[in-house]
ChimeraX commands (.cxc) that place a marker at each C-alpha (Angstrom):
marker #1 position 108.62,-13.44,-98.14 radius 0.5
marker #1 position 111.49,-11.75,-95.97 radius 0.5
marker #1 position 114.91,-10.79,-97.54 radius 0.5
marker #1 position 116.59,-13.46,-95.51 radius 0.5
marker #1 position 114.12,-16.24,-96.83 radius 0.5
marker #1 position 114.52,-15.19,-100.32 radius 0.5
marker #1 position 118.33,-15.40,-100.03 radius 0.5
marker #1 position 118.07,-18.70,-98.22 radius 0.5
marker #1 position 115.87,-20.08,-100.86 radius 0.5
marker #1 position 118.27,-19.15,-103.62 radius 0.5
marker #1 position 121.16,-20.58,-101.83 radius 0.5
marker #1 position 119.24,-23.88,-101.32 radius 0.5
marker #1 position 118.89,-24.34,-105.05 radius 0.5
marker #1 position 122.77,-24.73,-105.04 radius 0.5
marker #1 position 123.36,-21.21,-106.25 radius 0.5
marker #1 position 125.86,-18.89,-105.00 radius 0.5
marker #1 position 125.20,-15.07,-104.47 radius 0.5
marker #1 position 127.03,-11.93,-104.37 radius 0.5
marker #1 position 126.07,-8.57,-103.44 radius 0.5
marker #1 position 125.56,-7.47,-107.06 radius 0.5
marker #1 position 123.43,-10.41,-107.77 radius 0.5
marker #1 position 121.29,-9.90,-104.56 radius 0.5
marker #1 position 120.76,-6.31,-105.81 radius 0.5
marker #1 position 119.77,-7.40,-109.31 radius 0.5
marker #1 position 117.59,-10.51,-108.20 radius 0.5
marker #1 position 115.98,-9.11,-105.12 radius 0.5
marker #1 position 116.87,-5.45,-104.63 radius 0.5
marker #1 position 118.76,-6.40,-101.40 radius 0.5
marker #1 position 121.57,-3.86,-100.68 radius 0.5
marker #1 position 122.78,-5.42,-97.23 radius 0.5
marker #1 position 123.72,-8.89,-98.29 radius 0.5
marker #1 position 126.41,-9.34,-95.67 radius 0.5
marker #1 position 123.76,-8.60,-92.79 radius 0.5
marker #1 position 121.41,-11.05,-94.30 radius 0.5
marker #1 position 124.13,-13.64,-94.56 radius 0.5
marker #1 position 124.83,-13.01,-90.70 radius 0.5
marker #1 position 121.21,-13.58,-89.85 radius 0.5
marker #1 position 121.17,-16.97,-91.79 radius 0.5
marker #1 position 124.40,-17.96,-89.97 radius 0.5
marker #1 position 122.78,-17.12,-86.61 radius 0.5
marker #1 position 119.95,-19.39,-87.49 radius 0.5
marker #1 position 122.41,-22.16,-87.55 radius 0.5
marker #1 position 123.17,-22.46,-91.39 radius 0.5
marker #1 position 126.76,-22.80,-92.43 radius 0.5
marker #1 position 127.70,-20.51,-95.30 radius 0.5
marker #1 position 130.87,-20.76,-97.33 radius 0.5
marker #1 position 132.52,-17.33,-98.47 radius 0.5
marker #1 position 135.02,-16.83,-101.08 radius 0.5
marker #1 position 136.64,-13.61,-102.12 radius 0.5
marker #1 position 137.15,-13.16,-105.81 radius 0.5
marker #1 position 138.79,-10.43,-107.68 radius 0.5
marker #1 position 137.11,-9.11,-110.91 radius 0.5
marker #1 position 138.79,-8.23,-114.19 radius 0.5
marker #1 position 138.61,-4.61,-113.17 radius 0.5
marker #1 position 140.56,-5.40,-110.07 radius 0.5
marker #1 position 137.52,-5.05,-107.52 radius 0.5
marker #1 position 137.16,-7.76,-104.73 radius 0.5
marker #1 position 133.79,-9.20,-104.28 radius 0.5
marker #1 position 132.64,-12.05,-101.92 radius 0.5
marker #1 position 130.53,-15.06,-103.15 radius 0.5
marker #1 position 128.55,-16.91,-100.56 radius 0.5
marker #1 position 127.19,-20.65,-100.73 radius 0.5
marker #1 position 125.09,-22.61,-98.42 radius 0.5
marker #1 position 127.20,-25.52,-97.10 radius 0.5
marker #1 position 125.69,-29.08,-97.40 radius 0.5
marker #1 position 125.62,-29.28,-93.57 radius 0.5
marker #1 position 122.55,-27.02,-92.72 radius 0.5
marker #1 position 122.43,-27.52,-89.01 radius 0.5
marker #1 position 125.54,-26.64,-86.88 radius 0.5
marker #1 position 125.61,-28.91,-83.90 radius 0.5
marker #1 position 125.23,-27.04,-80.66 radius 0.5
marker #1 position 127.32,-27.91,-77.73 radius 0.5
marker #1 position 125.57,-29.17,-74.62 radius 0.5
marker #1 position 125.21,-26.76,-71.70 radius 0.5
marker #1 position 127.60,-27.70,-68.89 radius 0.5
marker #1 position 125.96,-29.23,-65.86 radius 0.5
marker #1 position 126.44,-26.06,-63.76 radius 0.5
marker #1 position 124.54,-24.00,-66.38 radius 0.5
marker #1 position 121.49,-26.45,-65.99 radius 0.5
marker #1 position 118.87,-25.90,-63.35 radius 0.5
marker #1 position 120.20,-27.63,-60.25 radius 0.5
marker #1 position 123.49,-28.37,-61.84 radius 0.5
marker #1 position 126.71,-28.54,-59.90 radius 0.5
marker #1 position 130.33,-28.32,-61.47 radius 0.5
marker #1 position 131.54,-30.74,-58.80 radius 0.5
marker #1 position 128.92,-33.30,-58.43 radius 0.5
marker #1 position 131.11,-35.75,-56.52 radius 0.5
marker #1 position 132.37,-33.40,-53.78 radius 0.5
marker #1 position 130.88,-33.26,-50.37 radius 0.5
marker #1 position 130.91,-30.51,-47.84 radius 0.5
marker #1 position 133.01,-32.46,-45.56 radius 0.5
marker #1 position 135.95,-32.49,-48.07 radius 0.5
marker #1 position 136.02,-28.80,-47.95 radius 0.5
marker #1 position 135.18,-27.95,-44.24 radius 0.5
marker #1 position 138.82,-27.30,-43.48 radius 0.5
marker #1 position 138.75,-24.15,-45.66 radius 0.5
marker #1 position 135.43,-22.87,-44.20 radius 0.5
marker #1 position 137.36,-21.93,-40.88 radius 0.5
marker link #1:1,2 radius 0.2
marker link #1:2,3 radius 0.2
marker link #1:3,4 radius 0.2
marker link #1:4,5 radius 0.2
marker link #1:5,6 radius 0.2
marker link #1:6,7 radius 0.2
marker link #1:7,8 radius 0.2
marker link #1:8,9 radius 0.2
marker link #1:9,10 radius 0.2
marker link #1:10,11 radius 0.2
marker link #1:11,12 radius 0.2
marker link #1:12,13 radius 0.2
marker link #1:13,14 radius 0.2
marker link #1:14,15 radius 0.2
marker link #1:15,16 radius 0.2
marker link #1:16,17 radius 0.2
marker link #1:17,18 radius 0.2
marker link #1:18,19 radius 0.2
marker link #1:19,20 radius 0.2
marker link #1:20,21 radius 0.2
marker link #1:21,22 radius 0.2
marker link #1:22,23 radius 0.2
marker link #1:23,24 radius 0.2
marker link #1:24,25 radius 0.2
marker link #1:25,26 radius 0.2
marker link #1:26,27 radius 0.2
marker link #1:27,28 radius 0.2
marker link #1:28,29 radius 0.2
marker link #1:29,30 radius 0.2
marker link #1:30,31 radius 0.2
marker link #1:31,32 radius 0.2
marker link #1:32,33 radius 0.2
marker link #1:33,34 radius 0.2
marker link #1:34,35 radius 0.2
marker link #1:35,36 radius 0.2
marker link #1:36,37 radius 0.2
marker link #1:37,38 radius 0.2
marker link #1:38,39 radius 0.2
marker link #1:39,40 radius 0.2
marker link #1:40,41 radius 0.2
marker link #1:41,42 radius 0.2
marker link #1:42,43 radius 0.2
marker link #1:43,44 radius 0.2
marker link #1:44,45 radius 0.2
marker link #1:45,46 radius 0.2
marker link #1:46,47 radius 0.2
marker link #1:47,48 radius 0.2
marker link #1:48,49 radius 0.2
marker link #1:49,50 radius 0.2
marker link #1:50,51 radius 0.2
marker link #1:51,52 radius 0.2
marker link #1:52,53 radius 0.2
marker link #1:53,54 radius 0.2
marker link #1:54,55 radius 0.2
marker link #1:55,56 radius 0.2
marker link #1:56,57 radius 0.2
marker link #1:57,58 radius 0.2
marker link #1:58,59 radius 0.2
marker link #1:59,60 radius 0.2
marker link #1:60,61 radius 0.2
marker link #1:61,62 radius 0.2
marker link #1:62,63 radius 0.2
marker link #1:63,64 radius 0.2
marker link #1:64,65 radius 0.2
marker link #1:65,66 radius 0.2
marker link #1:66,67 radius 0.2
marker link #1:67,68 radius 0.2
marker link #1:68,69 radius 0.2
marker link #1:69,70 radius 0.2
marker link #1:70,71 radius 0.2
marker link #1:71,72 radius 0.2
marker link #1:72,73 radius 0.2
marker link #1:73,74 radius 0.2
marker link #1:74,75 radius 0.2
marker link #1:75,76 radius 0.2
marker link #1:76,77 radius 0.2
marker link #1:77,78 radius 0.2
marker link #1:78,79 radius 0.2
marker link #1:79,80 radius 0.2
marker link #1:80,81 radius 0.2
marker link #1:81,82 radius 0.2
marker link #1:82,83 radius 0.2
marker link #1:83,84 radius 0.2
marker link #1:84,85 radius 0.2
marker link #1:85,86 radius 0.2
marker link #1:86,87 radius 0.2
marker link #1:87,88 radius 0.2
marker link #1:88,89 radius 0.2
marker link #1:89,90 radius 0.2
marker link #1:90,91 radius 0.2
marker link #1:91,92 radius 0.2
marker link #1:92,93 radius 0.2
marker link #1:93,94 radius 0.2
marker link #1:94,95 radius 0.2
marker link #1:95,96 radius 0.2
marker link #1:96,97 radius 0.2
marker link #1:97,98 radius 0.2
view
């Protein structure tokens, strides 16, 4: 199982994770990069910065209840054969062609 999948499975069990716990549980040293990969796959990750009793700042990550981020539709012009101005005709712009 990949590091990303291990973290995702851990987060799905309603658990949070920090860099220290990722190292202890899975020997994963680059948690923030794995979190970016999970977010890139469309999952919503909540982050909270905490300060320890010793004054160190750590980030705790959770998987948000919404697992799929809605993707915006592509504009018509970006679709094959699309046109940003579907109602215009060439006659309306012929005066600018000369």
